[in-house]
Every structure is written in C-alpha cells, then in structure tokens.
Steps between C-alpha positions, in 0.01 A plus 500: 500500500225541238668250266526250784129539577408457133712187489323363806162582345597322182615197696168496685301501176723222363450295816122542483499401134706192581271409790192526278641235270596257775315217668407639842552157654861475384800550725641752251185713539543505877865600476435763234209644699700514823783683321251743347336559838836563667596753229169685537528515879862616482406772252210622713708500817777704336252750360331546835831533685701712257321648202181623662672675793748658258220636284316628806808690617583644157156578357190680620158336510408693185810367321445142615131478411556489120778244554260276687232545236750413225615192691143375542427563131804298389406205719164442331645414155775287658246294692295437187810384304597240760 
C-alpha cells in the first residue's frame, strides 16, 4: 500500500512538472490537467473512505497525532518541488 501511494505521489509531481511546461491554452494541457485532477480526487476519496477509518480503528489519538504531523511535514517540501 505504501509503495502504491509513493508511486501515485511521484506521478502527481511528474504531472505538475509537465503541466508547468505546457501552454495552458492547449488541448493537451486540458487533458493532462483533467487526468491529474481525477487522480487527485480518486486518491483523496480512497484515503477518506479506507485509510483514515482503518487508522482510527487501529490506533489511538496519541498514536495518530505524530502520523498526522509527519504527513503535514512531508507535504510542504512536495508542494515546493512541484
């Protein structure tokens, strides 16, 4: 599961990099952006439906808090790379 999530994250960064280099008025940009948007929404929906409830049932608040902090910390560098 972790490897799949890393792969998705890598694909997201690649898509953002590709989008940055494209003409926003081009048809390819629109298609690439729509695919990226669909991937992000699918990922978020799956996390909300499966991963977060699983963590809530398996881990206490005290165990989950550092996980959340670590997740937030890793998102800041990823956003600046894109």
